[in-house]
C-alpha positions in Angstrom: 145.4 192.9 -66.3 145.3 192.7 -62.5 143.6 189.7 -60.8 140.0 190.5 -59.6 140.1 193.9 -61.3 138.8 195.0 -64.7 139.7 197.7 -67.2 137.6 199.6 -69.8 139.8 200.7 -72.6 139.2 203.7 -74.9 141.9 205.5 -76.8 142.7 207.6 -79.9 144.7 206.2 -82.8 147.3 209.0 -82.9 148.1 211.8 -80.5 151.8 212.5 -80.2 152.4 211.1 -83.6 149.7 213.4 -85.0 151.3 216.5 -83.5 154.7 215.5 -84.9 153.0 215.0 -88.3 151.3 218.4 -88.2 154.5 220.3 -87.2 157.0 218.4 -89.3 155.0 218.7 -92.5 154.6 222.5 -92.3 156.9 224.7 -94.4 157.9 226.7 -91.3 159.0 223.6 -89.4 162.7 223.8 -90.3 163.0 227.4 -89.2 161.1 226.7 -86.0 163.3 223.7 -85.2 166.5 225.9 -85.7 165.1 228.6 -83.4 164.2 226.0 -80.7 167.7 224.5 -80.9 169.3 227.9 -80.6 167.3 228.5 -77.5 168.0 225.0 -76.1 164.3 224.3 -75.8 161.9 221.9 -77.5 159.8 222.8 -80.5 156.7 222.4 -78.3 158.0 224.9 -75.8 158.7 227.4 -78.5 155.3 227.0 -80.0 153.7 227.5 -76.6 155.7 230.8 -76.2 154.6 232.0 -79.7 151.0 231.3 -78.7 151.4 233.2 -75.4 152.8 236.2 -77.3 149.9 236.1 -79.8 147.4 236.3 -77.0 148.9 239.7 -76.1 149.5 240.9 -79.7 145.9 240.0 -80.8 144.3 241.0 -77.5 142.6 237.6 -77.4 140.4 237.0 -74.3 142.2 233.7 -73.6 144.7 231.5 -75.4 142.2 228.9 -76.7 140.3 231.6 -78.5 143.1 232.0 -81.0 141.7 229.1 -83.0 138.2 230.3 -83.5 138.6 229.9 -87.3 140.6 226.6 -87.3 139.1 223.3 -86.4 140.8 219.9 -86.5 139.2 216.4 -86.6 142.2 214.3 -85.5 141.2 211.0 -87.1 144.3 210.9 -89.4 144.7 207.2 -88.6 141.0 206.3 -88.2 138.9 206.6 -85.1 139.6 204.0 -82.4 137.2 205.2 -79.7 134.4 205.7 -79.2 133.2 205.4 -82.8 135.6 202.6 -83.9 135.7 203.7 -87.5 138.9 202.7 -89.3 137.8 204.5 -92.4 137.6 207.9 -90.6 139.9 210.6 -92.0 141.5 213.6 -90.5 140.1 217.1 -91.3 141.6 220.5 -91.0 139.1 223.3 -91.5 140.3 226.9 -91.8 143.5 226.8 -93.8 144.9 229.8 -95.6 148.0 230.6 -97.6 149.8 231.8 -94.5 153.1 229.9 -94.1 154.4 231.7 -91.0 155.5 230.2 -87.7 152.5 231.9 -86.1 150.2 230.1 -88.4 151.9 226.8 -87.5 151.4 227.6 -83.9 147.7 228.1 -84.5 147.5 224.8 -86.4 149.4 223.1 -83.5 147.0 224.5 -81.0 143.9 223.5 -83.0 145.3 220.0 -83.2 145.9 219.8 -79.5 142.3 220.9 -79.0 141.1 218.4 -81.5 142.8 215.6 -79.6 141.3 216.9 -76.4 137.8 217.0 -78.0 138.4 213.3 -78.9 139.2 212.7 -75.2 136.0 214.5 -74.2 134.0 212.3 -76.7 135.4 209.1 -75.1 134.7 210.3 -71.5 131.2 211.4 -72.4 130.5 208.0 -74.0 131.8 206.2 -71.0 129.8 208.3 -68.5 126.7 207.7 -70.6 127.2 204.0 -70.2 127.6 203.6 -66.5 131.0 205.1 -65.6 131.6 208.2 -63.4 134.8 209.7 -64.7 135.5 213.1 -63.1 139.3 213.0 -62.9 142.0 212.3 -65.5 145.4 210.8 -64.8 148.2 211.7 -67.2 151.6 210.2 -67.9 154.0 209.9 -70.8 155.7 212.5 -72.9 152.6 214.7 -73.5 152.0 215.1 -69.8 155.1 217.3 -69.8 153.4 219.8 -72.1 151.5 222.4 -69.9 149.4 223.6 -72.9 148.3 220.1 -73.8 147.3 219.5 -70.2 145.4 222.8 -69.7 143.5 222.4 -72.9 142.5 218.9 -71.9 141.3 220.1 -68.4 139.3 222.9 -69.9 137.8 220.9 -72.7 137.0 217.7 -70.8 136.0 219.6 -67.7 138.0 217.4 -65.4 141.0 218.0 -63.2 144.2 216.2 -64.3 146.5 214.5 -61.9 150.1 214.2 -62.8 152.6 211.6 -61.6 155.3 212.4 -59.1 157.4 209.8 -60.8 158.7 211.4 -64.0 159.3 208.0 -65.7 156.1 206.4 -64.6 155.8 204.1 -67.6 159.2 202.7 -66.9 158.2 202.2 -63.3 155.2 200.2 -64.3 157.5 198.0 -66.6 159.9 197.5 -63.7 157.1 196.3 -61.5 155.9 193.8 -64.1 159.5 192.7 -64.6 160.0 192.2 -60.8 157.1 189.9 -60.7 158.1 188.0 -63.8 161.6 187.4 -62.4 160.0 186.1 -59.1 161.5 188.9 -57.1 157.9 189.4 -55.8 155.2 186.8 -55.7 152.3 189.1 -56.9 151.7 192.4 -58.6 150.2 193.9 -55.4 153.4 193.0 -53.4 155.7 194.4 -56.0 153.6 197.6 -56.3 153.6 198.1 -52.5 157.4 197.5 -52.3 158.3 199.8 -55.2 156.0 202.6 -54.2 158.2 205.4 -52.9 155.8 206.3 -50.1 155.8 202.7 -49.1 152.2 202.5 -48.0 149.8 203.6 -50.8 146.2 202.4 -50.7 145.7 199.4 -53.0 143.4 201.3 -55.4 146.1 203.9 -56.0 148.9 201.3 -56.0 147.1 199.3 -58.7 147.6 202.2 -61.1 151.3 201.4 -60.9 150.7 198.2 -62.8 149.6 200.4 -65.7 152.8 202.4 -65.4 151.3 205.3 -63.5 152.6 206.8 -60.2 150.4 209.7 -59.1 151.1 210.0 -55.4 151.7 213.7 -54.4 151.6 214.8 -58.0 150.5 218.2 -59.4 146.9 218.8 -60.3 145.7 220.8 -63.3 142.2 222.3 -62.8 139.8 223.5 -65.6 139.6 227.2 -66.1 137.0 229.0 -64.0 136.1 231.5 -66.6 132.7 230.5 -68.0 133.6 232.0 -71.4 136.3 229.3 -71.8 133.7 226.6 -71.3 131.2 228.3 -73.7 133.9 228.6 -76.3 135.0 224.9 -76.1 131.4 223.8 -76.1 130.9 225.5 -79.4 134.1 224.1 -80.9 133.2 220.6 -79.6 129.9 220.9 -81.5 131.8 221.7 -84.7 134.2 218.8 -83.9 131.3 216.4 -83.8 129.7 217.8 -86.9 133.0 217.4 -88.9 132.7 213.6 -88.5 129.0 213.6 -89.4 129.7 215.7 -92.5 132.4 213.2 -93.4 129.9 210.3 -93.2 127.6 212.3 -95.5 130.4 212.9 -98.0 131.3 209.3 -97.9 127.8 208.3 -98.7 127.6 210.7 -101.6 130.8 209.4 -103.2 129.7 205.8 -102.6 126.4 206.4 -104.5 128.3 208.1 -107.3 130.6 205.0 -107.7 127.8 202.5 -107.3 
C-alpha cells in the first residue's frame, strides 16, 4: 500500500453491523430507540448507561461480569481471520424469555465482548507467527464508544491509542486524493504536509495513509484488577470452545446426510 512497506491484514467479517443486527432485532429495540431519542443520545450511550446502573443494582464486581451467563461467537457472517472459515456461524449461548431493555443491554455487552475475543484471537495468532503486537490503534465509529474500547483493552490486554483527528478515515482519503490529483508527488510528502503537527516521524505519518491520525490522542489502558483478566480468560476459553463445538456439530450433521 505504501512503497517499501508491507501490511499484514486480519479482520472480522462483521462488527458494527453485528451490533446493529443484535440491537435492532430485539423486541425491546423500538422502546430503547424512543428513549434514546427523547434524551438526545445514541442507543449505544443509553445501553452503556443501563449497564452502568445494572452494576450497582446487581452489586457486580465489575461491568464485564454482568455477562457471566451469556456468551457470543460473533461469526454471523463467517470467520474472516484468523480461521478463514466462510461456513462459520454465529452463536448466542444463554438466552432466556426475558425481553426487557436490561436483557438487551446484556446481549449487547456480550456481543461487544465476543467481537473483542475475536480481536484477541487475531492478535494472538499474529504474535505466534512472528509479530509483536502490544498496542492497538482505533479509528472509525466504534472508536467513539468507551465501553467498546475498554472491553477491547481488557480482553486483548493491550493499550488502545485513539486518533486526535475525529474523522481520521476521511483524512486518509484526502491524503490519497491529494496524491492522485498531483497536489503532492508522493504519499510521504502528502502525509507530512497534511499532518497537523507538521513534523511527525515517518513511521507515525505512514499510518495516515491508512486513514489513521494518532498524534496526541487519548490512550485506553487495560484494567489493573487481576480479577478482570481472570474473568476474560475464562470467557475467552468458552469463546474458542464455541467454534470447536460448532465444527463437531457440523461433522455430526454431515455424517447424518452422507
